N, C-alpha and C positions, 0 to 999 in steps of 0.2 A: 246909768248911775255914775256920778262924778267920782273919779279916782279908782274905778274898778275896770278891769279888762276881762273880756270873755275869751277863754281859750277855745279855739275851734277844733283842735285835735290833740290827741295824746298818743305818743309813741311808747309802747311797752314791749320789752323783750320777753316774750313768753314762749320762746322756742323750746326750751327744756320741758316745760309743762306740756306743751302740745305733743312733742315727741314721745314723752312718757305715756300720755293719754292714748296716742295712736297705738303704741305697743300693747297697752293693756286691753284696748278694744279688740285688737287683732287676736288676742288670746281667748276672747269670748267666743262661744259657739252660737253666733247669730245666724240661724238657719233660714229664717223667713223675714219678710218685711215686718210682720207682726212682732217678731222678737226685737227688731230694731226700734219699733215704735214703743214697745214696752219699756225698753231702756230709756228712751227719750222722755216718756211720761214720768218715770222714776226720777230722772234728773230734774225735771221741772218741779216735781213735788219737793225734792231736797232743796232746790234753789229758793223756792217760795218760803220754805221753813227757815232758811238761813238769812233771807233778805231783811235788811233793816227797814223798818216801817215808820214813815212819818205820815204821809197821806194815803199810802197804799197803792199809789200809781205805779211805782217801780215793781212792786210784787205782782200786781195784776197784769203787768205787761209781759211777764215771763211766759214763754210758750214753746211749743214744738211744731215744726212743719216738716212734712216728708217731701222729698224731691227725688228725681231720677236724672242720672247723667250717663255718660258712656261706660262708667264702671258699675252702674247699678243704682239701687236705692240708697239714699242718704237722709239724714235728719239734720235740721238746724235747730239748735236749742239755745234759748237765751232771750234777750231783750234788745230792742233797737233804740231805747231812750238815750238821748245824748248825755245824760248825767249818770248813766250806769258805770262807765269806766272810772270816773273819779271815785265813785263809791267802792267799786271792786278793788282798785289799785291804790286808793288814797291820794292825798294831795299834800302840799306843804303845811296845810293847816288841819288836815283831817286824816286820821289813821285809816288804813285799808280795812275793808270789810268784805273779804272774798267769798261772796255767796255763790258766784257762778263757778269758779274753779273748784271750790270745795264741794258744791252740789254735784258737779259732773264727776269728780273723782270718787265721791261716795257711791254714786250710781254704778259706775264702772266696777268699783271694788266689790259691790254686792252682786254684780252680774244679773242673771235671770232667775236666781233662786227666790 
């Protein structure tokens, strides 16, 4: 499109959010991989409820996967769509709609109850 440029990456400083989330998760009593997955599914549900919807593609792309590394099991929660960060963090022409951060925070706050 003439006169428009596509931004290929966005740098966001979310270190404070990530550090706070890690502290909060560390306080949860996640005793099994099933507990971790329960938390992930709760986060996905929250994110989908908070996600702004135009076509539904973004909302439908939100998911959870389980992995294992040298420290044990972990989950990845979120979406890999390239337009998710501008929706989450906003742009110069669009206000932020933080469905990922808010959904994660609400899931961690609720814990496993």
